[in-house]
C-alpha positions as CSV (number, residue, x, y, z in Angstrom):
1,M,153.9,130.8,186.0
2,S,156.3,130.5,183.0
3,E,156.0,127.7,180.4
4,T,158.9,126.3,178.4
5,F,159.0,126.2,174.6
6,L,161.6,124.6,172.3
7,I,162.1,126.4,169.0
8,A,163.9,125.2,165.8
9,R,165.0,127.3,162.9
10,H,167.3,127.2,159.9
11,M,169.0,130.2,158.3
12,G,167.0,131.4,155.4
13,D,163.7,129.7,156.4
14,R,160.5,131.6,156.6
15,G,159.4,130.8,160.1
16,T,160.4,129.0,163.2
17,A,158.8,125.9,164.6
18,I,157.8,126.0,168.2
19,L,156.8,123.3,170.6
20,K,155.5,123.5,174.2
21,T,157.5,121.1,176.3
22,N,159.2,120.8,179.6
23,Q,162.7,122.1,180.3
24,R,164.3,118.6,180.7
25,E,163.0,117.4,177.3
26,A,164.1,120.7,175.6
27,I,167.6,120.4,177.0
28,R,167.8,116.7,176.0
29,A,166.7,117.6,172.4
30,I,169.4,120.3,172.2
31,R,172.1,118.0,173.4
32,E,171.1,115.2,171.0
33,N,171.1,117.6,168.0
34,R,174.4,119.4,168.5
35,G,176.4,120.2,165.3
36,T,173.4,120.3,163.0
37,A,172.6,122.7,160.2
38,F,169.8,124.2,162.2
39,Q,169.4,126.0,165.5
40,L,167.5,124.8,168.6
41,A,166.7,127.1,171.5
42,V,164.6,127.3,174.7
43,L,162.3,130.2,175.3
44,G,160.2,130.8,178.3
45,G,157.0,132.8,178.6
46,K,153.5,133.1,180.1
47,N,152.0,131.2,177.2
48,I,152.6,130.5,173.5
49,N,150.8,133.6,172.4
50,A,153.0,135.8,174.6
51,V,156.1,134.1,173.2
52,K,154.9,134.7,169.6
53,R,154.1,138.3,170.4
54,V,157.5,139.0,172.0
55,Y,159.7,137.1,169.6
56,G,157.5,136.9,166.5
57,E,158.8,140.1,164.9
58,Y,162.0,138.2,163.9
59,A,160.2,135.3,162.2
60,P,156.7,133.9,162.1
61,Y,156.2,130.9,164.5
62,H,154.6,127.7,163.4
63,T,153.2,125.6,166.2
64,V,154.0,121.8,166.0
65,D,152.6,119.0,168.1
66,S,155.7,116.9,168.8
67,L,159.5,116.9,168.9
68,D,159.5,114.8,165.6
69,G,157.4,117.5,164.0
70,L,159.7,120.2,165.2
71,L,162.8,118.4,163.9
72,S,161.2,117.4,160.6
73,H,160.3,121.1,160.0
74,V,163.9,122.2,160.1
75,K,165.5,119.1,158.6
76,K,163.2,119.3,155.6
77,N,164.1,122.9,155.1
78,S,167.8,122.3,155.6
79,V,167.9,119.9,152.7
80,S,166.1,122.3,150.3
81,N,168.3,125.3,151.1
């Protein structure tokens, strides 16, 4: 069974925030945050460790506990860059 993860990243950041969520919430977050200075995407995988192992070579993943934590990670880094 595959799980759904929402990721957020900003160009030039060291790392990508990742949140385990459901597909409906992930799509809603992407729709509500169109046209921003950061990127949101949905990834699927067996579990969070599998996702980190497969996609982690591009940037380290930082697990967050909520959608607010995910968005604050990239918004904070967007301002400083």
